[in-house]
N, C-alpha and C positions, 0 to 999 in steps of 0.2 A: 555219832561219828565225832572223833576227836582229832584235831589237827595240831601238831606240834610245830612251833615256829623255831626251826633249827638254826636259821640265820637271821641276825638282826643287824641293822645299820651300825657301822663303826665310824670312827674318826679317821677317814682315809685321807690324811694330809690336811693342810690349811688351804681352804678354798678362798681365792682372792675375791670372788664375787660376794661371798658372805662376810668375810673378814673386813672388807672396806665399807660395809654398811654401819650406820650407828647401832649401838647395842639395842636389842629388842626389849620391850617391856617384859616383866617377869612372866614366866610361863604358868600354866595351870595344869599340873600333873593330875592324873586320875587317882582318886582316893575314895575308898568305900564302894558301895554298889550303886550303879546308875542305871535307871530304866529309860529306854528311849523307843521310838517307833522305828528308827533306822540307825544303823551304825556303819560307818565307812572306815575301813582300815587303810591307812596310808594317805598322808597329806601332801602328795606330789600333785602334779597338774591334773591327773585323772581324778584323784580323790577330792581335790578342791572343787573341781567342776561338778562332780557327782553330788557332793554335799550341798553346794549352792543350788543346783537345779532341783534337787529333791525339795529343798526348803522353799524355792520359788513356786513350785507346782503344788506343794502341800503346806501352805503357811501355818496351818494349825498343828502340823506334825512336829515331833521333836526329833532332831537329827544330831547324832554324835559323830564327830570326826576325830580320829585318834592317830597319833604318830609317835614313833620311838624317839625322834629328835625334835628340834625346833623347825618350824616351817621355813623352807628355803635352805636349810643346812644340808639336806641329803641330795639325792640325784637331781631333783628339780632345780637346785641352785648350782649344779656342778657342770652343766653343759656350756656350750659356747654362745647361747643367747640368740640363735637363729630361729625365728618362726618361719619355716620354709613352706611356701605355698605350692611348689612344683614337685614332681616326682623326685624321690631321694632314696633310691634303692641302693643300699651299701654293698650289695653283692654284685651290682652291675658296674662295668667299667665306665659307663656313661650316665649312671644314676637312673636311667629310664627303664621301663618295662614294656608291656604291650600297650597299644594305643588306648584300648578300652579301660584297662586297669589304671593307666596314667590319668585319664580324665576323671575317674572316680576318686583317685588320690587327691587331685587338685580340688575337687568339690569338698571333700572332707576337710582338707587343710584350710581352705578359705572360710569354711564354716567356723572352724576354731578361731581363726584370726578375727573374724567379724564379732564373734561372741566375746572374745577377750577384749577387743578394742572398746566395745560398748561399756564393759565393766570398768576398764582403766579410765575412760573419760568420765563416766558417771561418778566414780569415787575419787577421781584425782590421784590415782596411784602413780607415785614418782618412781618410774622404772626405766628412764631414759628410752622411752618408746620412740623408735625411729623408722618411719616408713620410707626407707632409702634403698631397698633392694639388697641383693647380694652379688658379689663378684665370684666368678670361677677363674682361677689362675693356673696357667700352664707354665712349667719351668723348662720343658724340653719338647722335642718333636712328638714323642709318644703322648705327652699331655695335650699337645695341640690337636692331635688326632682325636683324642677323647672329647675335647671341646667341640670339634667339628661334628662328632656324632651326637653330642648333646644338643647342639644348635639345630641339626637336622630334625631331631625328635621334637624340639620346641616348635619348629616350623610346621611340622605335620599336625601338632596339637593346636596351632593357631595362636601360640603364646608369644608375646613380644620379648625381644632381647636385643642387645647391642654388642657387637664384637669389638674388641679393643686390641691394638697392636702394642708392642713393647713400650713405645713412648707414652701412649695413653695410660698404660698400666703404671708406669713410673709417676705420671702426673697425679694419680690417685694415691698410690702406696708409698711413693718416695723411694722405691727400691728398683734396682736394675735386674732383680732376680727373675721376674716373670717375662716370658717371651710373648705371651698372648693371653687374652682374657675374654670373658663374656660377662656382661652385666644383665641380670634378670631383675626387673623392677618390683616384683610383687612381694618379696620377703620383708619381714619386719625384724629389726634388731632390737633387743632388749637387754637390760641387766637382769639375768634370770632369777637370782636370789631375791632381788628387790621386787620383781613381779610376783613371785610366789608368796613372799611375806605380805605384800599389799593385798593379794587375793585372800590370804588367811585373815587379815585384819578387817576386811570389809565383808565378811560372810553375813548372811541374813541373821536376824536376831534369834531365830529358832534353831540355829546351829550352835552346839557347844563344842569347842575345840579343846582337846586335851593333848598337850605336848609333853615330851620327855617321859613317855609312858609306853615302854616296849611291851607289846602283847606277847605273852609266853605260850599260851594255849588257847585254842578255840574249840568249843563244844558246839557242833552243829545240831540244833534241835528246836524245841518249842519252849522257850525262846532260844536263840543263839546266845552263847555266853563267851565273851572275850575276857581273859584273865590277865592282869598285870601283877607286878610284885606287891602293889598296894591297893588293888581294887579290881572291879570287874564291871563290864557293861553287858546288860541284857536287852536284847531287841529281837523282834520277830523277823526282821529283814536285815540282811548283811550285804554290803558291797565290798568286795575285795579289790583294792587298788594298790597293792603292795608289790607289784611288778616282779622283779627277780627273786624277791624274798619269799614268793609263793612257790618256788620251784620244788620244794620238798613236799607239797601237798598232794601226795599220791592218791589219797582218798577222793579227791576231786578230779582226778585224771590229769594232773599237771606235772607230776614227777616224770622226768625223762623226756620232757617236751620243750622246756625253756633253757636258754643259754645265757647265764650271767657273764657278760663280757665287759671288762673295764676299759675305759679310755681315760686319758690324763691331760691335764692342763697346767700351764704355768703363767703367771702374770708378773710383769715387771713392776719395779717401783715407778713412781711418777717421773716422767722425763722433765728435765729443766727446760726453760724457754729456749735456751741456746741449743739444746739437743733436739728439740722439736723443729727449730729452724734448720738445723743441719740435716735432719731427715727430710723435711719438705713434705710434699703431698698433702692430702686432705686430712682433717683432724679426726674424722670418724668414718670407718669403713669395716666391712666384714668380708672375708674371703674364704671360700671353700676350695680345696685343691681339685685339680682336674682328675686326679686319681683318688678314689674314696679313702684310701689308707695313707694319703699324704697329710700335710700339715694344714689345719685350719688356723687362720690368723685374724685377729680383730685388733684394730686400733681404736681406742676409746677417747671420747672427748675430754676425759679427765687426765689425759696425758700418759696413760698406761697402754701397754701392748700385751695381748694374750695370745699364746701359742698352744694349740692342742694337737697332739698326735700320740701314737703308740696304743696298741690294743693288747690285752691279755685275757685269757680265759680263766676266770676265778670262780669255781663252783662253790667256794666257801663265802662268796660275796664280801670279800675284804681284800684290800691292797696292802701288801707288806711294806715296811720301811725300806727294805732293800730294793723293791720294785720302784718305789718313789724316787730313790736316789738314782737308779738307772735311767728312768725316764727324764729326770731333771737334766742329766747329761745330754740326752737326745734332744731335749728342748733347747739347750744352750747351743748345740750344733745347728739346729734348724734356724734359730734366731740369728746366729752369726752369718749364715748363708744369705739371709734376706736383708739384714741390716748391718753390714760391715762398717758403716759410718758411726755405729753406736757401740764400740768395743767395751766401754766401761759400764754399760747398762746391764744389770743382772736381774734375776728373778727374785721377787719378794715372797711369792706364794707358789706352792706346787701341790696338786691334789689329784685324786682319782675319783671316778664316779661310775656307777654301775649302769650299763645298758641292759635291757632285757630283749634278747633276740630269739628268733626261731630259724631253723634251717630253711624253711620254705617261706619266710617272711609272713607267716600266719600270726593271728592275734587271738588272745583269749577274750571273748566277748559273748555275754549271754547269761543264762541261768545255769549254774553249775550243779546245784542241788536245790531242793525246795526252799525258797526264800533266800538263796545265796546267789548273788550275781557277781560277775567278774568283768573287769575292764583293765587288761594288762597286756604286756608284750607289744611295745610301740616300735620296735625295730629301728631305734635311732632317731625317732621323730617325736620325742617326748613332749615338746612344747605344743605342737599342733595335734598329733594323733592322740596324745594323752588327754589333752583338753577336750577334744571332740568325743573321744571314747567315754570320758566321764560324764559329759553332758548327755550323750545318747543312752548310756546305760541307765541313767535315772529315768529317762523318758520310756525306755523299753520296760523297765520294772513297773512302771505305772500304766502300761498298756497303751501307750501312745503310738502313733505311726507317722512317718515322714519319709521323704525321698532319701535323706541322709542316713536315716536309720536302716532303710532297706539296703543301702550300699554297705553299711557297716556289717549287717547280718550276712552279706554275701562273702565277706572276707574269709579266706581259708583258716581253719584251726591249725595251731602249731603241729607239725609232723613229729612223729616219735623219733627220738635220737637213738643211735647205737649205744650199747652198754659201755660203761667204763671198763678198762682204760682206753678202749678204742675211741670213744668220743673225745676224750682229752687229747689223745695223740693226733686225731684228725683235725680238731679245731685249732690246736696250737701250730700244727704244721701248715694249715691253710693261712693262718695269720702271718706266720713267718715268711711264707712264700709271697703273699700279697704285699707285705711291707718291703721285701727285697725287690719285688717288681716295681714298687712305687719309686725306688731309687732316689734321685735328687728331689723328687716331690716331697719327701720327708724333710 
């Protein structure tokens, strides 16, 4: 069986999280033929966790982790840096689902946070790790009703939260924009590109990391062979953790089931001390909109502000320059609504990043072919779901068992999509309608 990698990661704008880090040490591209016991494709959070866990459980085995770009450059470093512990269903107006499903989501997410926290502390990874929770902010009555529904769901789940009025929201954010809010204490805020890079630099000694090595073709066999422009990896066991880039792998049953949807972020220059004083509020916070398609906002301790909104369906897994210019205008409008006291502050970076979604919020997890395992489609929860999927796929491949693994195996598989062009019309229409419905929350 031969798989063609029709889509490869691109330079989708300048990502502020990655660009503000110190330059990384030189990469090690794949050259020549490399033999290994395991090969993991994709060095996002799932791939990093899978490679680490395989190496931990089999210290005598050789593990290869390969990525088309530098670790932290791709989707893993392009999100908003929320390690969310609570339900976060992007298709639900209140982020919640059924009571049983929400409990299982919480267990998986907290398993990811616990696993990552131990690694960060043990290796001293500098990623601005902040266990300060997350805000949900409502800008109008409709958003307030969504917060009420979210609060009711948390009460049923027995999860703590604190409701905030407009004055309390201003005390945190410095902005008059938010009429109401909710603080949930369990989320962790991170610098996502720094976390990914730190995880890559602290892998066990029996993991070889090859960066800037786009895989062009995969031959599934005995052994599996992954070919790049300058070399190949041969291994009897393969873990696919390349998310939306696997959407063309029809031979493994993935084609027509995954949805590559982009979201976009912009990050300001550093605010001056006078500008920070004019803004007021706390120096570090992260806010998720009451409406899932509204604007996520983070204020960073380094004096920058990050805004994330806008979604596009990109089956080619690439964001055009024209789209980046359009979303930059949207980000400027969103920023001005929230921070009118900072009219002279502009964005220094704007970027896009690929989410891998499915219409039924299902995930790819398990053995896809003999000796080929998959951990993909995190549905907007890459930091937590990606991490725990990667850890658990390694344990599954080695025949282990656990409560968390049982929960992961219960998750639905991605449902089949309608054919194009109906799929594209439907997804784009749904995004447009939901963004229009979000209104001022954008």
